[in-house]
C-alpha positions as a Markdown table, in Angstrom:
| # | Residue | x | y | z |
|---|---|---|---|---|
| 1 | Met | -1.6 | 0.6 | -4.8 |
| 2 | Leu | -5.0 | -0.3 | -3.4 |
| 3 | Val | -6.1 | -2.9 | -5.9 |
| 4 | Pro | -5.2 | -6.0 | -3.9 |
| 5 | Tyr | -7.1 | -4.7 | -0.9 |
| 6 | Ile | -10.1 | -3.7 | -3.0 |
| 7 | Leu | -10.2 | -7.2 | -4.6 |
| 8 | Ile | -10.1 | -8.8 | -1.2 |
| 9 | Asp | -13.0 | -6.7 | 0.1 |
| 10 | Glu | -15.0 | -7.0 | -3.1 |
| 11 | Pro | -14.1 | -10.1 | -5.0 |
| 12 | Glu | -17.0 | -9.7 | -7.5 |
| 13 | Leu | -15.2 | -6.7 | -9.1 |
| 14 | Thr | -13.2 | -7.2 | -12.3 |
| 15 | Pro | -9.5 | -6.2 | -12.2 |
| 16 | Met | -10.3 | -3.1 | -14.3 |
| 17 | Glu | -13.1 | -2.0 | -12.0 |
| 18 | Ala | -10.7 | -2.4 | -9.0 |
| 19 | Ile | -8.1 | -0.3 | -10.7 |
| 20 | Lys | -10.6 | 2.4 | -11.4 |
| 21 | Lys | -11.8 | 2.3 | -7.8 |
| 22 | Ser | -8.2 | 2.5 | -6.6 |
| 23 | Cys | -7.6 | 5.6 | -8.8 |
| 24 | Ala | -10.7 | 7.3 | -7.4 |
| 25 | Met | -9.8 | 6.5 | -3.8 |
| 26 | Met | -6.2 | 7.7 | -4.3 |
| 27 | Lys | -7.4 | 11.1 | -5.8 |
| 28 | Gly | -5.8 | 13.8 | -3.6 |
| 29 | His | -3.7 | 11.3 | -1.6 |
| 30 | Lys | -1.0 | 10.4 | -4.1 |
| 31 | Leu | 1.6 | 12.8 | -2.7 |
| 32 | Gln | 1.0 | 11.5 | 0.9 |
| 33 | Thr | 1.4 | 7.9 | -0.3 |
| 34 | Phe | 4.6 | 8.8 | -2.2 |
| 35 | Met | 6.0 | 10.4 | 0.9 |
| 36 | Phe | 5.0 | 7.3 | 2.9 |
| 37 | Asp | 6.9 | 5.1 | 0.5 |
| 38 | Leu | 9.8 | 7.4 | 0.5 |
| 39 | Ser | 10.0 | 7.2 | 4.2 |
| 40 | Tyr | 11.0 | 3.5 | 3.8 |
| 41 | Ile | 14.1 | 4.2 | 1.7 |
| 42 | Gly | 16.5 | 3.8 | 4.7 |
| 43 | Trp | 15.0 | 0.5 | 5.6 |
| 44 | Met | 15.2 | -0.7 | 2.0 |
| 45 | Ile | 18.9 | 0.2 | 1.9 |
| 46 | Leu | 19.4 | -1.7 | 5.2 |
| 47 | Ser | 17.6 | -4.6 | 3.7 |
| 48 | Leu | 19.9 | -4.7 | 0.7 |
| 49 | Ile | 23.0 | -4.5 | 2.9 |
| 50 | Thr | 21.7 | -7.5 | 5.0 |
| 51 | Phe | 20.8 | -9.5 | 1.8 |
| 52 | Arg | 17.1 | -8.9 | 2.4 |
| 53 | Ile | 17.0 | -10.6 | 5.8 |
| 54 | Val | 15.8 | -7.4 | 7.5 |
| 55 | Gly | 13.3 | -6.8 | 4.6 |
| 56 | Val | 11.8 | -10.2 | 4.7 |
| 57 | Phe | 11.3 | -10.4 | 8.5 |
| 58 | Tyr | 10.7 | -6.8 | 9.5 |
| 59 | Val | 10.4 | -4.1 | 6.8 |
| 60 | Glu | 8.0 | -5.8 | 4.3 |
| 61 | Pro | 5.5 | -7.0 | 6.9 |
| 62 | Tyr | 5.5 | -3.6 | 8.6 |
| 63 | Arg | 5.1 | -1.8 | 5.3 |
| 64 | Arg | 2.3 | -4.0 | 4.1 |
| 65 | Cys | 0.4 | -3.6 | 7.4 |
| 66 | Ala | 0.8 | 0.2 | 7.1 |
| 67 | Arg | -0.5 | 0.1 | 3.5 |
| 68 | Ala | -3.5 | -1.9 | 4.7 |
| 69 | Ala | -4.1 | 0.8 | 7.3 |
| 70 | Ile | -3.9 | 3.5 | 4.6 |
| 71 | Tyr | -6.5 | 1.5 | 2.6 |
| 72 | Ile | -8.8 | 1.3 | 5.6 |
| 73 | Glu | -8.6 | 5.0 | 6.2 |
| 74 | Leu | -9.2 | 5.9 | 2.6 |
| 75 | Arg | -12.2 | 3.4 | 2.4 |
| 76 | Lys | -13.7 | 5.1 | 5.5 |
| 77 | Asn | -13.3 | 8.6 | 3.8 |
| 78 | Asn | -14.8 | 7.5 | 0.5 |
| 79 | Asn | -17.9 | 5.8 | 1.9 |
């Protein structure tokens, strides 16, 4: 989940190093992240009903910003 954010912060890492770092950062937080993703199920259904209009303009940007905030918090905790 965190690989794109890690590669943006540290472009010198190889993809495998970023994956390993993501796994280490997510240790102990996987259930919380799963519950976070699960909380968007209603929005995803609404997005499907509206032919992804709601998803493109509202749900995905909001979800991606929230994931970035999760990455920032996990990065603070792991440093």
